[in-house]
C-alpha positions in Angstrom: 48.0 85.8 -20.5 48.8 82.2 -20.8 45.4 81.8 -21.7 45.4 84.3 -24.4 49.0 82.4 -26.2 46.6 79.5 -25.5 43.5 80.7 -27.3 46.0 82.5 -30.5 47.2 78.6 -30.7 44.0 77.4 -31.2 42.0 79.9 -33.7 45.3 79.9 -35.8 45.4 76.1 -35.8 41.6 76.1 -35.9 41.3 78.1 -38.9 45.0 77.2 -40.8 45.6 73.8 -40.1 41.5 72.6 -40.0 39.9 74.7 -42.4 42.3 76.0 -44.6 44.8 72.9 -45.2 42.3 69.7 -43.5 39.2 70.9 -45.0 40.4 73.8 -47.9 43.2 72.0 -49.5 43.3 68.2 -48.1 39.0 68.0 -49.2 38.8 70.2 -52.4 41.9 69.6 -53.9 43.6 65.8 -53.0 40.1 63.4 -52.1 37.9 66.4 -54.7 39.3 66.0 -57.7 40.5 62.4 -57.3 36.7 61.2 -57.4 36.7 63.4 -60.2 39.3 62.4 -62.0 38.6 58.5 -61.3 34.9 58.8 -61.9 35.8 60.8 -65.7 37.8 57.5 -66.0 36.1 55.4 -64.3 32.8 56.3 -66.8 34.6 56.1 -69.7 36.8 53.1 -70.2 34.1 51.3 -68.0 30.9 52.5 -68.9 32.3 53.1 -73.0 34.6 50.5 -73.4 32.5 47.4 -71.7 29.4 48.1 -70.8 28.5 49.1 -73.7 30.6 47.5 -76.0 28.6 44.1 -74.4 24.7 45.7 -75.0 25.8 46.9 -78.5 27.4 43.4 -79.0 23.9 41.9 -77.9 22.3 43.7 -79.7 23.7 43.2 -82.8 23.5 39.3 -81.7 19.8 39.9 -81.4 19.4 41.4 -84.0 21.1 38.6 -86.5 19.7 35.9 -84.6 16.1 37.5 -85.5 17.2 38.0 -88.9 17.9 34.6 -88.8 15.1 33.4 -87.2 12.6 35.0 -89.4 13.6 33.5 -92.5 12.0 30.3 -91.2 8.7 31.8 -90.1 6.5 30.3 -93.7 2.8 31.1 -92.4 2.2 27.3 -93.6 0.6 25.6 -90.7 2.1 22.2 -92.2 5.8 23.2 -91.8 5.5 24.1 -88.6 3.6 20.9 -88.2 6.7 19.0 -89.3 9.2 20.9 -87.5 7.1 19.9 -84.0 7.6 16.1 -85.6 11.0 16.2 -86.1 11.3 17.3 -82.8 9.4 14.7 -81.3 10.9 11.8 -83.8 14.6 13.3 -82.2 13.6 13.4 -78.6 11.8 10.0 -78.7 15.3 8.8 -80.3 17.4 10.8 -78.1 15.2 8.8 -75.1 15.1 5.2 -77.1 19.1 5.1 -77.7 20.0 6.7 -74.7 
């Protein structure tokens, strides 16, 4: 008789408290929905707002820099030799004046 009541209480606790409340409601509703909401909010705000914006900004800067640097390329060796010569003069001048 006592054992039967103990078994009934254990079955109730196992079924209702552990499984239906703890597993079904707490894990699925509280933890699961909270995680899905947080993951969705972070993916929109952080991924699209920060990471994608930084990558797009870097791409824009690279594009503009490439278009500006494309004007420097003339195809004439004398222009490139002059820029190397001016660079060497600047470096030597810096080292002498330092």
